[in-house]
N, C-alpha and C positions, 0 to 999 in steps of 0.2 A: 381556492385552488390551490393545492400543494405547488410548491418550487420544485422542478424538475431539478435532481442532483447533477452535479458535474459529473463529466465522464472521468472515470478514474484516470485515464490517460494524462489528463490535463492539470490533476492534480500534485502538488509537491508530497514529497514523502511524509513531511509532518502533518500534513493535512490528511492524507490518507491513512495514517495511523490514527489520529484524533478522531475521525468518523468510524474507523474502525472499532475502537475502544468505545464508542458511544453505542454502536450496534450491538458490541457483546454486553454491557452494561444493559442495555432495554432487554435482550432476551434474558440474561441471568436474571433479572429483577421481575420477570414476567409481565412487563410493561406494556407489551404487544401480543395479539392473537396468534393464532398458529400460520394463517395465510400472510400476513403481516410479517411474520419470522421467517417464512419460507422467501419472503422478497428479499427480505435484511440479511439472509443468508447467502443470496445471490451476490447481491452488493457487495457484501463482505467478502466473497472470493476472488471477486474483481479487484476489490481494493486490497487483496493480500497480492493477488498477482502483479499489480502495479508497484508495491512496495518490493516484491523480489525483483523485478526489473531494476528499479533503481538502485537496489544494493548489489545487482549483478554487474550493471553498467560501472558502478564506483569500485566494486574488485578489479574489473578489467582496468580501468584507468589507474589502479594503485599498483597493480601489475606490470603494467606497461611502463609507469614511472620508475619502479624498483629496476626492471630490466634495463632501462635507459641509463639509469644511475650504474649500474653493473657496469656496462658496457664503456661508460666515460672513466671508470677508475681503471679500466684496463690498460 
């Protein structure tokens, strides 16, 4: 029985990117059939959403840090 993949929300950014790259490779190289490709596509969308979420959080933190630094310099 295949292992159930981890919830994308539980993956680190690097893990999500690695899995996404693997999915793209499998689809591009025709290693999986149509039905499996559709499942992989849905999984890929969830992984992309996770990566965007992490990047958005990092961006907000950096902007907050920059704002705090600017306020301290005044």
